[in-house]
ModelCIF file with pLDDT and N, C-alpha, C, O atoms, coordinates in Angstrom:
data_MODEL
#
_entry.id   MODEL 
#
_entity.id                         1 
_entity.type                       polymer 
_entity.pdbx_number_of_molecules   1 
#
_entity_poly.entity_id                      1 
_entity_poly.type                           'polypeptide(L)' 
_entity_poly.nstd_linkage                   no 
_entity_poly.nstd_monomer                   no 
_entity_poly.pdbx_seq_one_letter_code       MGQAKKIALYIVVVFVLYTIITSPERAADLVEVGFEGISSAAEGIGDFMSELVK 
_entity_poly.pdbx_seq_one_letter_code_can   MGQAKKIALYIVVVFVLYTIITSPERAADLVEVGFEGISSAAEGIGDFMSELVK 
_entity_poly.pdbx_strand_id                 A 
#
loop_
_entity_poly_seq.entity_id 
_entity_poly_seq.num 
_entity_poly_seq.mon_id 
_entity_poly_seq.hetero 
1 1  MET n 
1 2  GLY n 
1 3  GLN n 
1 4  ALA n 
1 5  LYS n 
1 6  LYS n 
1 7  ILE n 
1 8  ALA n 
1 9  LEU n 
1 10 TYR n 
1 11 ILE n 
1 12 VAL n 
1 13 VAL n 
1 14 VAL n 
1 15 PHE n 
1 16 VAL n 
1 17 LEU n 
1 18 TYR n 
1 19 THR n 
1 20 ILE n 
1 21 ILE n 
1 22 THR n 
1 23 SER n 
1 24 PRO n 
1 25 GLU n 
1 26 ARG n 
1 27 ALA n 
1 28 ALA n 
1 29 ASP n 
1 30 LEU n 
1 31 VAL n 
1 32 GLU n 
1 33 VAL n 
1 34 GLY n 
1 35 PHE n 
1 36 GLU n 
1 37 GLY n 
1 38 ILE n 
1 39 SER n 
1 40 SER n 
1 41 ALA n 
1 42 ALA n 
1 43 GLU n 
1 44 GLY n 
1 45 ILE n 
1 46 GLY n 
1 47 ASP n 
1 48 PHE n 
1 49 MET n 
1 50 SER n 
1 51 GLU n 
1 52 LEU n 
1 53 VAL n 
1 54 LYS n 
#
_struct_asym.id          A 
_struct_asym.entity_id   1 
#
loop_
_ma_qa_metric.id 
_ma_qa_metric.mode 
_ma_qa_metric.name 
_ma_qa_metric.software_group_id 
_ma_qa_metric.type 
1 global pLDDT . pLDDT 
2 local  pLDDT . pLDDT 
#
_ma_qa_metric_global.metric_id      1 
_ma_qa_metric_global.metric_value   89.96 
_ma_qa_metric_global.model_id       1 
_ma_qa_metric_global.ordinal_id     1 
#
loop_
_ma_qa_metric_local.label_asym_id 
_ma_qa_metric_local.label_comp_id 
_ma_qa_metric_local.label_seq_id 
_ma_qa_metric_local.metric_id 
_ma_qa_metric_local.metric_value 
_ma_qa_metric_local.model_id 
_ma_qa_metric_local.ordinal_id 
A MET 1  2 70.00 1 1  
A GLY 2  2 79.00 1 2  
A GLN 3  2 89.00 1 3  
A ALA 4  2 86.00 1 4  
A LYS 5  2 89.00 1 5  
A LYS 6  2 91.00 1 6  
A ILE 7  2 92.00 1 7  
A ALA 8  2 92.00 1 8  
A LEU 9  2 92.00 1 9  
A TYR 10 2 94.00 1 10 
A ILE 11 2 94.00 1 11 
A VAL 12 2 91.00 1 12 
A VAL 13 2 92.00 1 13 
A VAL 14 2 93.00 1 14 
A PHE 15 2 88.00 1 15 
A VAL 16 2 85.00 1 16 
A LEU 17 2 88.00 1 17 
A TYR 18 2 89.00 1 18 
A THR 19 2 84.00 1 19 
A ILE 20 2 86.00 1 20 
A ILE 21 2 90.00 1 21 
A THR 22 2 91.00 1 22 
A SER 23 2 89.00 1 23 
A PRO 24 2 86.00 1 24 
A GLU 25 2 89.00 1 25 
A ARG 26 2 86.00 1 26 
A ALA 27 2 84.00 1 27 
A ALA 28 2 87.00 1 28 
A ASP 29 2 89.00 1 29 
A LEU 30 2 85.00 1 30 
A VAL 31 2 87.00 1 31 
A GLU 32 2 93.00 1 32 
A VAL 33 2 93.00 1 33 
A GLY 34 2 90.00 1 34 
A PHE 35 2 94.00 1 35 
A GLU 36 2 95.00 1 36 
A GLY 37 2 94.00 1 37 
A ILE 38 2 95.00 1 38 
A SER 39 2 95.00 1 39 
A SER 40 2 95.00 1 40 
A ALA 41 2 95.00 1 41 
A ALA 42 2 94.00 1 42 
A GLU 43 2 95.00 1 43 
A GLY 44 2 95.00 1 44 
A ILE 45 2 95.00 1 45 
A GLY 46 2 93.00 1 46 
A ASP 47 2 94.00 1 47 
A PHE 48 2 94.00 1 48 
A MET 49 2 93.00 1 49 
A SER 50 2 92.00 1 50 
A GLU 51 2 91.00 1 51 
A LEU 52 2 88.00 1 52 
A VAL 53 2 89.00 1 53 
A LYS 54 2 79.00 1 54 
#
loop_
_atom_site.group_PDB 
_atom_site.id 
_atom_site.type_symbol 
_atom_site.label_atom_id 
_atom_site.label_alt_id 
_atom_site.label_comp_id 
_atom_site.label_asym_id 
_atom_site.label_entity_id 
_atom_site.label_seq_id 
_atom_site.pdbx_PDB_ins_code 
_atom_site.Cartn_x 
_atom_site.Cartn_y 
_atom_site.Cartn_z 
_atom_site.occupancy 
_atom_site.B_iso_or_equiv 
_atom_site.pdbx_formal_charge 
_atom_site.auth_seq_id 
_atom_site.auth_comp_id 
_atom_site.auth_asym_id 
_atom_site.auth_atom_id 
_atom_site.pdbx_PDB_model_num 
ATOM 1   N N  . MET A 1 1  ? 18.455  1.781  -18.736 1.00 70.00 ? 1  MET A N  1 
ATOM 2   C CA . MET A 1 1  ? 17.197  2.397  -18.336 1.00 70.00 ? 1  MET A CA 1 
ATOM 3   C C  . MET A 1 1  ? 16.413  1.486  -17.402 1.00 70.00 ? 1  MET A C  1 
ATOM 4   O O  . MET A 1 1  ? 15.798  1.963  -16.448 1.00 70.00 ? 1  MET A O  1 
ATOM 5   N N  . GLY A 1 2  ? 16.425  0.187  -17.661 1.00 79.00 ? 2  GLY A N  1 
ATOM 6   C CA . GLY A 1 2  ? 15.717  -0.763 -16.814 1.00 79.00 ? 2  GLY A CA 1 
ATOM 7   C C  . GLY A 1 2  ? 16.264  -0.789 -15.398 1.00 79.00 ? 2  GLY A C  1 
ATOM 8   O O  . GLY A 1 2  ? 15.512  -0.943 -14.435 1.00 79.00 ? 2  GLY A O  1 
ATOM 9   N N  . GLN A 1 3  ? 17.586  -0.637 -15.273 1.00 89.00 ? 3  GLN A N  1 
ATOM 10  C CA . GLN A 1 3  ? 18.224  -0.630 -13.953 1.00 89.00 ? 3  GLN A CA 1 
ATOM 11  C C  . GLN A 1 3  ? 17.775  0.592  -13.154 1.00 89.00 ? 3  GLN A C  1 
ATOM 12  O O  . GLN A 1 3  ? 17.564  0.497  -11.945 1.00 89.00 ? 3  GLN A O  1 
ATOM 13  N N  . ALA A 1 4  ? 17.627  1.734  -13.818 1.00 86.00 ? 4  ALA A N  1 
ATOM 14  C CA . ALA A 1 4  ? 17.193  2.957  -13.137 1.00 86.00 ? 4  ALA A CA 1 
ATOM 15  C C  . ALA A 1 4  ? 15.769  2.793  -12.609 1.00 86.00 ? 4  ALA A C  1 
ATOM 16  O O  . ALA A 1 4  ? 15.456  3.264  -11.516 1.00 86.00 ? 4  ALA A O  1 
ATOM 17  N N  . LYS A 1 5  ? 14.911  2.132  -13.373 1.00 89.00 ? 5  LYS A N  1 
ATOM 18  C CA . LYS A 1 5  ? 13.532  1.910  -12.925 1.00 89.00 ? 5  LYS A CA 1 
ATOM 19  C C  . LYS A 1 5  ? 13.506  1.018  -11.699 1.00 89.00 ? 5  LYS A C  1 
ATOM 20  O O  . LYS A 1 5  ? 12.732  1.257  -10.772 1.00 89.00 ? 5  LYS A O  1 
ATOM 21  N N  . LYS A 1 6  ? 14.349  -0.015 -11.682 1.00 91.00 ? 6  LYS A N  1 
ATOM 22  C CA . LYS A 1 6  ? 14.417  -0.910 -10.519 1.00 91.00 ? 6  LYS A CA 1 
ATOM 23  C C  . LYS A 1 6  ? 14.865  -0.139 -9.283  1.00 91.00 ? 6  LYS A C  1 
ATOM 24  O O  . LYS A 1 6  ? 14.287  -0.291 -8.206  1.00 91.00 ? 6  LYS A O  1 
ATOM 25  N N  . ILE A 1 7  ? 15.880  0.675  -9.438  1.00 92.00 ? 7  ILE A N  1 
ATOM 26  C CA . ILE A 1 7  ? 16.403  1.448  -8.307  1.00 92.00 ? 7  ILE A CA 1 
ATOM 27  C C  . ILE A 1 7  ? 15.345  2.413  -7.799  1.00 92.00 ? 7  ILE A C  1 
ATOM 28  O O  . ILE A 1 7  ? 15.156  2.548  -6.590  1.00 92.00 ? 7  ILE A O  1 
ATOM 29  N N  . ALA A 1 8  ? 14.654  3.085  -8.714  1.00 92.00 ? 8  ALA A N  1 
ATOM 30  C CA . ALA A 1 8  ? 13.600  4.025  -8.310  1.00 92.00 ? 8  ALA A CA 1 
ATOM 31  C C  . ALA A 1 8  ? 12.485  3.292  -7.575  1.00 92.00 ? 8  ALA A C  1 
ATOM 32  O O  . ALA A 1 8  ? 11.966  3.794  -6.579  1.00 92.00 ? 8  ALA A O  1 
ATOM 33  N N  . LEU A 1 9  ? 12.113  2.110  -8.058  1.00 92.00 ? 9  LEU A N  1 
ATOM 34  C CA . LEU A 1 9  ? 11.066  1.326  -7.403  1.00 92.00 ? 9  LEU A CA 1 
ATOM 35  C C  . LEU A 1 9  ? 11.504  0.927  -5.992  1.00 92.00 ? 9  LEU A C  1 
ATOM 36  O O  . LEU A 1 9  ? 10.715  1.025  -5.052  1.00 92.00 ? 9  LEU A O  1 
ATOM 37  N N  . TYR A 1 10 ? 12.743  0.482  -5.834  1.00 94.00 ? 10 TYR A N  1 
ATOM 38  C CA . TYR A 1 10 ? 13.244  0.115  -4.508  1.00 94.00 ? 10 TYR A CA 1 
ATOM 39  C C  . TYR A 1 10 ? 13.240  1.312  -3.564  1.00 94.00 ? 10 TYR A C  1 
ATOM 40  O O  . TYR A 1 10 ? 12.905  1.177  -2.387  1.00 94.00 ? 10 TYR A O  1 
ATOM 41  N N  . ILE A 1 11 ? 13.609  2.473  -4.073  1.00 94.00 ? 11 ILE A N  1 
ATOM 42  C CA . ILE A 1 11 ? 13.619  3.677  -3.240  1.00 94.00 ? 11 ILE A CA 1 
ATOM 43  C C  . ILE A 1 11 ? 12.203  4.018  -2.785  1.00 94.00 ? 11 ILE A C  1 
ATOM 44  O O  . ILE A 1 11 ? 11.995  4.365  -1.623  1.00 94.00 ? 11 ILE A O  1 
ATOM 45  N N  . VAL A 1 12 ? 11.236  3.921  -3.685  1.00 91.00 ? 12 VAL A N  1 
ATOM 46  C CA . VAL A 1 12 ? 9.841   4.209  -3.327  1.00 91.00 ? 12 VAL A CA 1 
ATOM 47  C C  . VAL A 1 12 ? 9.341   3.214  -2.287  1.00 91.00 ? 12 VAL A C  1 
ATOM 48  O O  . VAL A 1 12 ? 8.678   3.604  -1.326  1.00 91.00 ? 12 VAL A O  1 
ATOM 49  N N  . VAL A 1 13 ? 9.653   1.931  -2.470  1.00 92.00 ? 13 VAL A N  1 
ATOM 50  C CA . VAL A 1 13 ? 9.212   0.901  -1.516  1.00 92.00 ? 13 VAL A CA 1 
ATOM 51  C C  . VAL A 1 13 ? 9.825   1.160  -0.141  1.00 92.00 ? 13 VAL A C  1 
ATOM 52  O O  . VAL A 1 13 ? 9.133   1.074  0.873   1.00 92.00 ? 13 VAL A O  1 
ATOM 53  N N  . VAL A 1 14 ? 11.105  1.472  -0.105  1.00 93.00 ? 14 VAL A N  1 
ATOM 54  C CA . VAL A 1 14 ? 11.767  1.750  1.172   1.00 93.00 ? 14 VAL A CA 1 
ATOM 55  C C  . VAL A 1 14 ? 11.145  2.979  1.838   1.00 93.00 ? 14 VAL A C  1 
ATOM 56  O O  . VAL A 1 14 ? 10.931  2.988  3.050   1.00 93.00 ? 14 VAL A O  1 
ATOM 57  N N  . PHE A 1 15 ? 10.859  4.006  1.055   1.00 88.00 ? 15 PHE A N  1 
ATOM 58  C CA . PHE A 1 15 ? 10.245  5.213  1.608   1.00 88.00 ? 15 PHE A CA 1 
ATOM 59  C C  . PHE A 1 15 ? 8.866   4.916  2.183   1.00 88.00 ? 15 PHE A C  1 
ATOM 60  O O  . PHE A 1 15 ? 8.532   5.379  3.273   1.00 88.00 ? 15 PHE A O  1 
ATOM 61  N N  . VAL A 1 16 ? 8.067   4.146  1.452   1.00 85.00 ? 16 VAL A N  1 
ATOM 62  C CA . VAL A 1 16 ? 6.730   3.801  1.935   1.00 85.00 ? 16 VAL A CA 1 
ATOM 63  C C  . VAL A 1 16 ? 6.813   2.992  3.227   1.00 85.00 ? 16 VAL A C  1 
ATOM 64  O O  . VAL A 1 16 ? 6.092   3.274  4.183   1.00 85.00 ? 16 VAL A O  1 
ATOM 65  N N  . LEU A 1 17 ? 7.673   2.007  3.257   1.00 88.00 ? 17 LEU A N  1 
ATOM 66  C CA . LEU A 1 17 ? 7.834   1.206  4.475   1.00 88.00 ? 17 LEU A CA 1 
ATOM 67  C C  . LEU A 1 17 ? 8.311   2.056  5.641   1.00 88.00 ? 17 LEU A C  1 
ATOM 68  O O  . LEU A 1 17 ? 7.820   1.908  6.760   1.00 88.00 ? 17 LEU A O  1 
ATOM 69  N N  . TYR A 1 18 ? 9.264   2.945  5.389   1.00 89.00 ? 18 TYR A N  1 
ATOM 70  C CA . TYR A 1 18 ? 9.772   3.836  6.431   1.00 89.00 ? 18 TYR A CA 1 
ATOM 71  C C  . TYR A 1 18 ? 8.642   4.713  6.977   1.00 89.00 ? 18 TYR A C  1 
ATOM 72  O O  . TYR A 1 18 ? 8.518   4.893  8.189   1.00 89.00 ? 18 TYR A O  1 
ATOM 73  N N  . THR A 1 19 ? 7.820   5.256  6.075   1.00 84.00 ? 19 THR A N  1 
ATOM 74  C CA . THR A 1 19 ? 6.714   6.111  6.491   1.00 84.00 ? 19 THR A CA 1 
ATOM 75  C C  . THR A 1 19 ? 5.707   5.336  7.329   1.00 84.00 ? 19 THR A C  1 
ATOM 76  O O  . THR A 1 19 ? 5.225   5.837  8.345   1.00 84.00 ? 19 THR A O  1 
ATOM 77  N N  . ILE A 1 20 ? 5.389   4.120  6.906   1.00 86.00 ? 20 ILE A N  1 
ATOM 78  C CA . ILE A 1 20 ? 4.426   3.301  7.647   1.00 86.00 ? 20 ILE A CA 1 
ATOM 79  C C  . ILE A 1 20 ? 4.959   2.950  9.028   1.00 86.00 ? 20 ILE A C  1 
ATOM 80  O O  . ILE A 1 20 ? 4.218   2.991  10.010  1.00 86.00 ? 20 ILE A O  1 
ATOM 81  N N  . ILE A 1 21 ? 6.228   2.610  9.106   1.00 90.00 ? 21 ILE A N  1 
ATOM 82  C CA . ILE A 1 21 ? 6.815   2.188  10.382  1.00 90.00 ? 21 ILE A CA 1 
ATOM 83  C C  . ILE A 1 21 ? 6.961   3.367  11.345  1.00 90.00 ? 21 ILE A C  1 
ATOM 84  O O  . ILE A 1 21 ? 6.662   3.239  12.532  1.00 90.00 ? 21 ILE A O  1 
ATOM 85  N N  . THR A 1 22 ? 7.417   4.509  10.841  1.00 91.00 ? 22 THR A N  1 
ATOM 86  C CA . THR A 1 22 ? 7.677   5.642  11.736  1.00 91.00 ? 22 THR A CA 1 
ATOM 87  C C  . THR A 1 22 ? 6.423   6.433  12.087  1.00 91.00 ? 22 THR A C  1 
ATOM 88  O O  . THR A 1 22 ? 6.345   7.023  13.165  1.00 91.00 ? 22 THR A O  1 
ATOM 89  N N  . SER A 1 23 ? 5.446   6.451  11.192  1.00 89.00 ? 23 SER A N  1 
ATOM 90  C CA . SER A 1 23 ? 4.247   7.243  11.442  1.00 89.00 ? 23 SER A CA 1 
ATOM 91  C C  . SER A 1 23 ? 3.021   6.569  10.822  1.00 89.00 ? 23 SER A C  1 
ATOM 92  O O  . SER A 1 23 ? 2.543   6.993  9.770   1.00 89.00 ? 23 SER A O  1 
ATOM 93  N N  . PRO A 1 24 ? 2.516   5.527  11.470  1.00 86.00 ? 24 PRO A N  1 
ATOM 94  C CA . PRO A 1 24 ? 1.392   4.808  10.882  1.00 86.00 ? 24 PRO A CA 1 
ATOM 95  C C  . PRO A 1 24 ? 0.114   5.650  10.758  1.00 86.00 ? 24 PRO A C  1 
ATOM 96  O O  . PRO A 1 24 ? -0.668  5.452  9.828   1.00 86.00 ? 24 PRO A O  1 
ATOM 97  N N  . GLU A 1 25 ? -0.099  6.589  11.693  1.00 89.00 ? 25 GLU A N  1 
ATOM 98  C CA . GLU A 1 25 ? -1.291  7.425  11.607  1.00 89.00 ? 25 GLU A CA 1 
ATOM 99  C C  . GLU A 1 25 ? -1.238  8.311  10.374  1.00 89.00 ? 25 GLU A C  1 
ATOM 100 O O  . GLU A 1 25 ? -2.229  8.456  9.659   1.00 89.00 ? 25 GLU A O  1 
ATOM 101 N N  . ARG A 1 26 ? -0.082  8.900  10.132  1.00 86.00 ? 26 ARG A N  1 
ATOM 102 C CA . ARG A 1 26 ? 0.092   9.773  8.962   1.00 86.00 ? 26 ARG A CA 1 
ATOM 103 C C  . ARG A 1 26 ? -0.053  8.959  7.672   1.00 86.00 ? 26 ARG A C  1 
ATOM 104 O O  . ARG A 1 26 ? -0.665  9.423  6.710   1.00 86.00 ? 26 ARG A O  1 
ATOM 105 N N  . ALA A 1 27 ? 0.501   7.760  7.654   1.00 84.00 ? 27 ALA A N  1 
ATOM 106 C CA . ALA A 1 27 ? 0.390   6.900  6.475   1.00 84.00 ? 27 ALA A CA 1 
ATOM 107 C C  . ALA A 1 27 ? -1.072  6.557  6.202   1.00 84.00 ? 27 ALA A C  1 
ATOM 108 O O  . ALA A 1 27 ? -1.500  6.552  5.047   1.00 84.00 ? 27 ALA A O  1 
ATOM 109 N N  . ALA A 1 28 ? -1.833  6.273  7.240   1.00 87.00 ? 28 ALA A N  1 
ATOM 110 C CA . ALA A 1 28 ? -3.252  5.960  7.081   1.00 87.00 ? 28 ALA A CA 1 
ATOM 111 C C  . ALA A 1 28 ? -4.007  7.174  6.540   1.00 87.00 ? 28 ALA A C  1 
ATOM 112 O O  . ALA A 1 28 ? -4.892  7.030  5.697   1.00 87.00 ? 28 ALA A O  1 
ATOM 113 N N  . ASP A 1 29 ? -3.660  8.362  7.020   1.00 89.00 ? 29 ASP A N  1 
ATOM 114 C CA . ASP A 1 29 ? -4.298  9.577  6.514   1.00 89.00 ? 29 ASP A CA 1 
ATOM 115 C C  . ASP A 1 29 ? -4.011  9.774  5.027   1.00 89.00 ? 29 ASP A C  1 
ATOM 116 O O  . ASP A 1 29 ? -4.901  10.148 4.263   1.00 89.00 ? 29 ASP A O  1 
ATOM 117 N N  . LEU A 1 30 ? -2.770  9.522  4.620   1.00 85.00 ? 30 LEU A N  1 
ATOM 118 C CA . LEU A 1 30 ? -2.410  9.679  3.211   1.00 85.00 ? 30 LEU A CA 1 
ATOM 119 C C  . LEU A 1 30 ? -3.159  8.683  2.328   1.00 85.00 ? 30 LEU A C  1 
ATOM 120 O O  . LEU A 1 30 ? -3.595  9.030  1.230   1.00 85.00 ? 30 LEU A O  1 
ATOM 121 N N  . VAL A 1 31 ? -3.307  7.455  2.801   1.00 87.00 ? 31 VAL A N  1 
ATOM 122 C CA . VAL A 1 31 ? -4.049  6.446  2.040   1.00 87.00 ? 31 VAL A CA 1 
ATOM 123 C C  . VAL A 1 31 ? -5.519  6.861  1.924   1.00 87.00 ? 31 VAL A C  1 
ATOM 124 O O  . VAL A 1 31 ? -6.130  6.728  0.864   1.00 87.00 ? 31 VAL A O  1 
ATOM 125 N N  . GLU A 1 32 ? -6.068  7.359  3.012   1.00 93.00 ? 32 GLU A N  1 
ATOM 126 C CA . GLU A 1 32 ? -7.473  7.804  2.997   1.00 93.00 ? 32 GLU A CA 1 
ATOM 127 C C  . GLU A 1 32 ? -7.671  8.938  1.992   1.00 93.00 ? 32 GLU A C  1 
ATOM 128 O O  . GLU A 1 32 ? -8.640  8.937  1.233   1.00 93.00 ? 32 GLU A O  1 
ATOM 129 N N  . VAL A 1 33 ? -6.760  9.896  1.989   1.00 93.00 ? 33 VAL A N  1 
ATOM 130 C CA . VAL A 1 33 ? -6.851  11.012 1.046   1.00 93.00 ? 33 VAL A CA 1 
ATOM 131 C C  . VAL A 1 33 ? -6.754  10.499 -0.388  1.00 93.00 ? 33 VAL A C  1 
ATOM 132 O O  . VAL A 1 33 ? -7.474  10.968 -1.269  1.00 93.00 ? 33 VAL A O  1 
ATOM 133 N N  . GLY A 1 34 ? -5.875  9.548  -0.617  1.00 90.00 ? 34 GLY A N  1 
ATOM 134 C CA . GLY A 1 34 ? -5.728  8.978  -1.956  1.00 90.00 ? 34 GLY A CA 1 
ATOM 135 C C  . GLY A 1 34 ? -6.994  8.300  -2.430  1.00 90.00 ? 34 GLY A C  1 
ATOM 136 O O  . GLY A 1 34 ? -7.415  8.494  -3.570  1.00 90.00 ? 34 GLY A O  1 
ATOM 137 N N  . PHE A 1 35 ? -7.607  7.503  -1.564  1.00 94.00 ? 35 PHE A N  1 
ATOM 138 C CA . PHE A 1 35 ? -8.839  6.816  -1.946  1.00 94.00 ? 35 PHE A CA 1 
ATOM 139 C C  . PHE A 1 35 ? -9.995  7.803  -2.133  1.00 94.00 ? 35 PHE A C  1 
ATOM 140 O O  . PHE A 1 35 ? -10.845 7.601  -3.000  1.00 94.00 ? 35 PHE A O  1 
ATOM 141 N N  . GLU A 1 36 ? -10.033 8.858  -1.335  1.00 95.00 ? 36 GLU A N  1 
ATOM 142 C CA . GLU A 1 36 ? -11.067 9.875  -1.524  1.00 95.00 ? 36 GLU A CA 1 
ATOM 143 C C  . GLU A 1 36 ? -10.903 10.557 -2.879  1.00 95.00 ? 36 GLU A C  1 
ATOM 144 O O  . GLU A 1 36 ? -11.887 10.848 -3.558  1.00 95.00 ? 36 GLU A O  1 
ATOM 145 N N  . GLY A 1 37 ? -9.664  10.809 -3.263  1.00 94.00 ? 37 GLY A N  1 
ATOM 146 C CA . GLY A 1 37 ? -9.403  11.418 -4.564  1.00 94.00 ? 37 GLY A CA 1 
ATOM 147 C C  . GLY A 1 37 ? -9.837  10.517 -5.706  1.00 94.00 ? 37 GLY A C  1 
ATOM 148 O O  . GLY A 1 37 ? -10.444 10.983 -6.670  1.00 94.00 ? 37 GLY A O  1 
ATOM 149 N N  . ILE A 1 38 ? -9.530  9.234  -5.607  1.00 95.00 ? 38 ILE A N  1 
ATOM 150 C CA . ILE A 1 38 ? -9.930  8.274  -6.633  1.00 95.00 ? 38 ILE A CA 1 
ATOM 151 C C  . ILE A 1 38 ? -11.450 8.185  -6.701  1.00 95.00 ? 38 ILE A C  1 
ATOM 152 O O  . ILE A 1 38 ? -12.026 8.130  -7.787  1.00 95.00 ? 38 ILE A O  1 
ATOM 153 N N  . SER A 1 39 ? -12.092 8.173  -5.542  1.00 95.00 ? 39 SER A N  1 
ATOM 154 C CA . SER A 1 39 ? -13.553 8.106  -5.493  1.00 95.00 ? 39 SER A CA 1 
ATOM 155 C C  . SER A 1 39 ? -14.183 9.340  -6.143  1.00 95.00 ? 39 SER A C  1 
ATOM 156 O O  . SER A 1 39 ? -15.145 9.224  -6.903  1.00 95.00 ? 39 SER A O  1 
ATOM 157 N N  . SER A 1 40 ? -13.646 10.498 -5.845  1.00 95.00 ? 40 SER A N  1 
ATOM 158 C CA . SER A 1 40 ? -14.167 11.734 -6.433  1.00 95.00 ? 40 SER A CA 1 
ATOM 159 C C  . SER A 1 40 ? -13.989 11.744 -7.946  1.00 95.00 ? 40 SER A C  1 
ATOM 160 O O  . SER A 1 40 ? -14.880 12.175 -8.679  1.00 95.00 ? 40 SER A O  1 
ATOM 161 N N  . ALA A 1 41 ? -12.843 11.271 -8.407  1.00 95.00 ? 41 ALA A N  1 
ATOM 162 C CA . ALA A 1 41 ? -12.589 11.221 -9.846  1.00 95.00 ? 41 ALA A CA 1 
ATOM 163 C C  . ALA A 1 41 ? -13.564 10.269 -10.532 1.00 95.00 ? 41 ALA A C  1 
ATOM 164 O O  . ALA A 1 41 ? -14.102 10.588 -11.593 1.00 95.00 ? 41 ALA A O  1 
ATOM 165 N N  . ALA A 1 42 ? -13.791 9.110  -9.935  1.00 94.00 ? 42 ALA A N  1 
ATOM 166 C CA . ALA A 1 42 ? -14.725 8.143  -10.516 1.00 94.00 ? 42 ALA A CA 1 
ATOM 167 C C  . ALA A 1 42 ? -16.144 8.707  -10.532 1.00 94.00 ? 42 ALA A C  1 
ATOM 168 O O  . ALA A 1 42 ? -16.884 8.502  -11.495 1.00 94.00 ? 42 ALA A O  1 
ATOM 169 N N  . GLU A 1 43 ? -16.522 9.411  -9.478  1.00 95.00 ? 43 GLU A N  1 
ATOM 170 C CA . GLU A 1 43 ? -17.856 10.017 -9.431  1.00 95.00 ? 43 GLU A CA 1 
ATOM 171 C C  . GLU A 1 43 ? -17.995 11.084 -10.513 1.00 95.00 ? 43 GLU A C  1 
ATOM 172 O O  . GLU A 1 43 ? -19.032 11.181 -11.168 1.00 95.00 ? 43 GLU A O  1 
ATOM 173 N N  . GLY A 1 44 ? -16.951 11.879 -10.696 1.00 95.00 ? 44 GLY A N  1 
ATOM 174 C CA . GLY A 1 44 ? -16.977 12.907 -11.733 1.00 95.00 ? 44 GLY A CA 1 
ATOM 175 C C  . GLY A 1 44 ? -17.098 12.305 -13.127 1.00 95.00 ? 44 GLY A C  1 
ATOM 176 O O  . GLY A 1 44 ? -17.838 12.820 -13.966 1.00 95.00 ? 44 GLY A O  1 
ATOM 177 N N  . ILE A 1 45 ? -16.376 11.221 -13.376 1.00 95.00 ? 45 ILE A N  1 
ATOM 178 C CA . ILE A 1 45 ? -16.471 10.549 -14.672 1.00 95.00 ? 45 ILE A CA 1 
ATOM 179 C C  . ILE A 1 45 ? -17.865 9.975  -14.870 1.00 95.00 ? 45 ILE A C  1 
ATOM 180 O O  . ILE A 1 45 ? -18.420 10.050 -15.966 1.00 95.00 ? 45 ILE A O  1 
ATOM 181 N N  . GLY A 1 46 ? -18.430 9.405  -13.822 1.00 93.00 ? 46 GLY A N  1 
ATOM 182 C CA . GLY A 1 46 ? -19.790 8.873  -13.904 1.00 93.00 ? 46 GLY A CA 1 
ATOM 183 C C  . GLY A 1 46 ? -20.803 9.960  -14.209 1.00 93.00 ? 46 GLY A C  1 
ATOM 184 O O  . GLY A 1 46 ? -21.700 9.764  -15.029 1.00 93.00 ? 46 GLY A O  1 
ATOM 185 N N  . ASP A 1 47 ? -20.664 11.112 -13.549 1.00 94.00 ? 47 ASP A N  1 
ATOM 186 C CA . ASP A 1 47 ? -21.569 12.235 -13.808 1.00 94.00 ? 47 ASP A CA 1 
ATOM 187 C C  . ASP A 1 47 ? -21.421 12.718 -15.253 1.00 94.00 ? 47 ASP A C  1 
ATOM 188 O O  . ASP A 1 47 ? -22.414 13.006 -15.922 1.00 94.00 ? 47 ASP A O  1 
ATOM 189 N N  . PHE A 1 48 ? -20.191 12.802 -15.721 1.00 94.00 ? 48 PHE A N  1 
ATOM 190 C CA . PHE A 1 48 ? -19.936 13.229 -17.089 1.00 94.00 ? 48 PHE A CA 1 
ATOM 191 C C  . PHE A 1 48 ? -20.586 12.279 -18.091 1.00 94.00 ? 48 PHE A C  1 
ATOM 192 O O  . PHE A 1 48 ? -21.240 12.720 -19.036 1.00 94.00 ? 48 PHE A O  1 
ATOM 193 N N  . MET A 1 49 ? -20.410 11.000 -17.887 1.00 93.00 ? 49 MET A N  1 
ATOM 194 C CA . MET A 1 49 ? -20.992 10.003 -18.795 1.00 93.00 ? 49 MET A CA 1 
ATOM 195 C C  . MET A 1 49 ? -22.525 10.059 -18.758 1.00 93.00 ? 49 MET A C  1 
ATOM 196 O O  . MET A 1 49 ? -23.179 9.927  -19.793 1.00 93.00 ? 49 MET A O  1 
ATOM 197 N N  . SER A 1 50 ? -23.083 10.251 -17.583 1.00 92.00 ? 50 SER A N  1 
ATOM 198 C CA . SER A 1 50 ? -24.549 10.355 -17.465 1.00 92.00 ? 50 SER A CA 1 
ATOM 199 C C  . SER A 1 50 ? -25.077 11.561 -18.233 1.00 92.00 ? 50 SER A C  1 
ATOM 200 O O  . SER A 1 50 ? -26.088 11.462 -18.928 1.00 92.00 ? 50 SER A O  1 
ATOM 201 N N  . GLU A 1 51 ? -24.398 12.692 -18.112 1.00 91.00 ? 51 GLU A N  1 
ATOM 202 C CA . GLU A 1 51 ? -24.819 13.889 -18.836 1.00 91.00 ? 51 GLU A CA 1 
ATOM 203 C C  . GLU A 1 51 ? -24.603 13.729 -20.335 1.00 91.00 ? 51 GLU A C  1 
ATOM 204 O O  . GLU A 1 51 ? -25.369 14.264 -21.137 1.00 91.00 ? 51 GLU A O  1 
ATOM 205 N N  . LEU A 1 52 ? -23.576 13.003 -20.710 1.00 88.00 ? 52 LEU A N  1 
ATOM 206 C CA . LEU A 1 52 ? -23.288 12.768 -22.119 1.00 88.00 ? 52 LEU A CA 1 
ATOM 207 C C  . LEU A 1 52 ? -24.382 11.937 -22.777 1.00 88.00 ? 52 LEU A C  1 
ATOM 208 O O  . LEU A 1 52 ? -24.730 12.161 -23.936 1.00 88.00 ? 52 LEU A O  1 
ATOM 209 N N  . VAL A 1 53 ? -24.920 10.982 -22.033 1.00 89.00 ? 53 VAL A N  1 
ATOM 210 C CA . VAL A 1 53 ? -25.962 10.093 -22.554 1.00 89.00 ? 53 VAL A CA 1 
ATOM 211 C C  . VAL A 1 53 ? -27.291 10.835 -22.691 1.00 89.00 ? 53 VAL A C  1 
ATOM 212 O O  . VAL A 1 53 ? -28.084 10.527 -23.581 1.00 89.00 ? 53 VAL A O  1 
ATOM 213 N N  . LYS A 1 54 ? -27.535 11.802 -21.819 1.00 79.00 ? 54 LYS A N  1 
ATOM 214 C CA . LYS A 1 54 ? -28.822 12.529 -21.833 1.00 79.00 ? 54 LYS A CA 1 
ATOM 215 C C  . LYS A 1 54 ? -28.952 13.295 -23.084 1.00 79.00 ? 54 LYS A C  1 
ATOM 216 O O  . LYS A 1 54 ? -29.959 13.973 -23.291 1.00 79.00 ? 54 LYS A O  1 
#
């Protein structure tokens, strides 16, 4: 099972590097979307906690 995880990790790393090298603009857009999603999730959790305290 550990060997399968290593292989999967290597495949993901190679894919990410390939994407960055072949299409840096698209890779930057994907990173931006990811960070926007994380930001929205954190804001939602903050709003939830604020309402919970009230």
